[in-house]
N, C-alpha and C positions, 0 to 999 in steps of 0.2 A: 022623734026627737026634734025639737025646734032649735034653730040657731040662736045664739046669744049675741046681742048687739054689743060691740066693743067700741068705745070712743077713743080715738087717738088725737090728742089736742095739737100736736105739732105737724106742720106741713113741711115737705121737703121738695125742692125743685132742683133738677140737675140737667146738665147737658151731657150728651153721650155721642158716640160715633154713629154714623149712618147705619141703620138696621137694628139698633139696640132695642127700640120699642117693639119691633116685630119679633125679635128673638125672645124678649120677655113675655110677650103675649103667647108665643108658642110654648115656652117653658111652663107658663101658668096653666095653659090648657092641658098639657101633659100631666100636670099634678092636680087637675080638676079644681083650680082656684082662680082668683082674679089676678090680673097683673099687679095690682097694688099689694095684695097679700103676698104674692110670690116675691116681689121686690123687698118688702119689709122683712120677710124671713131671710132672704139672701143677704141683706145688709147686716142683720143681727148675727147671722152665722159668720160673716166676715169679721165683724167686731170681736166676736168670741175667739175666732182664730188668732186675732191680734192681741188677745189677753184682756179684752174689755167686755164686761158683762153689764148690761143695762136692764134695770128693773125698777119700775115705779119712780122714774126720775133720778135714780141713784146709780152711779157708775162705779163698778168695782174693778180695779186693776189687779190682775194676777201677775206677780213677779215670777218670771220664768226661772230665775236662778235658784229660788228656794220654794216655789210653789205657794207661798203665802199670799194673802189677799190684802190690798190696801184699799180702803173705801174712800171715795171722793164724792162728796155730796154736791149735786149740781141741780139747783132749782130750775124750773122751766124758763125763768127770765134771765138766766146767766148764760152768756155766750162763752164757750170754751174755745180758746184759740189753739191750744196744743195740749195734749194729754200725754204725759210720760211719768215715770216714777219720780222725777225731780221737778216737774213743772208745777206751776201755781195756777189756780183758777182766777182769771181776771174778772173782776166785778165792776 
């Protein structure tokens, strides 16, 4: 089976505590993946834990009080400053 090339258009750069890069590399190696893929998965899992689901540029917010979903459309060129059940998307 051949791997499928996936294109991710957005880039993310962040600062972290000393040793973070090495820890990510170790975790990625333990899961037999690249540091980039491991980081992407970890960030997406963290967003889901916070009630945010990202798919194809669309963010879905799950309201914890009733379990319903609110959809927030966010095109790639929109910067979101804060996301909550009452916030607005700044354009």
